[in-house]
N, C-alpha and C positions, 0 to 999 in steps of 0.2 A: 777571917781567912787572910793570909799574907799576900803581898803584892805578887810574888812569883807564882803562888798558887792560882791567883785570879788570872794571871797571864796565861797559864797553861789551860785553865778552863776556857778562856776566850779563844785560844787557838784551836782547841778541840771543838768548841762550839762552832767556830767558823768553818772548819772542815766538815763537820756534821751538817751544817746548814747548806753548804755547797753540794754535798752528796744528796741531801733531801731535795734540793732544787733540781738537780739532775734527774732524780727519780720522778719528780712531778712532771718534768718536761717529757720524759720517756712515756709516762702514762698518758699525757695529752696527745702525743704523737700516735700512740696506739689507738686512742679513742677516735682520732681523725680518720683512721683507716676505715672504720665502720664496717659495713657489709659490702664493700666494693670489691673484695678479693675472693679468690677461690678457697678450696679446702686447705691447701698448703699454707696460705697466709693466715687463715684462721687458726690452724694448728700452731704456727709460729707465734702468733699473737698470744695464744693461751700459754705457750711455754715462756714467753717473755714476761707476761703478767705474773706467772708463778715465780720466775726468777726475781722479779721486782719485789714480790711479797717476801721471799726468802731474804733478799738483801736488806729490806727494811728491818726484819727481825734481827738479822746479824748485826746491823748497825746499832740497833737499840741495845743489844747484848754487849757489844764492844764498848759503847759509851758508858754503860753501867759498870762494866769491869774497870774501865779507865778511872771512873770516879772513885770506885772503891780503893784501887791501888794508890791513887793520888792521896786519898784521905789517910791510908795506912802510912805512906811515906811521910806525909806532913806530921802525923802523930809521932813517928819514929824520930824525925829530926828535932821535934820540940822536946821529946823526952831524953834524947841523947845528943845534945848539940856539939859536944866536944868530939865525940866519935864521928859524927857527920862531917865536921870540919876536917878531921884527920883523913877520912876516906876521900873527901873531895880534893884535899891537898895532894894526897898520894896519887890519885888519878890524874890530876893536872900535871904533876911532875913526870909521870910516866908518858903522858901524851906529849908534853914538851920535849922530853928526851928523844922520843921516837921521831918527832918532827924535825928536831935539830939534827939528828943522825941522818935522816933522809935528805935534808937540804945539804948537808955536808958531803954526802955521797955523789951528788950531782956535779960538784965542782971538779 
């Protein structure tokens, strides 16, 4: 795996780890409520647990999709290096032109 691919994996992993940590904290907070509350809080707690379960599933699906797309991109770049360089150069020139134009308009 190339250095840039591993950097993307690390950044995605960090974001996923932070979200997982947040989900664990929310679950812990829900568990602390226990049976202290009435029916409304119990209903809210059940809805939140359901939402947490859904978000975990969505996170797992998004992470898997990102891994697949990253692998496809990596494969494309390795099989078509000159095309990739051309596309990156063209995108950089367009962005540079737009930024230079925007900075020139401010004067």
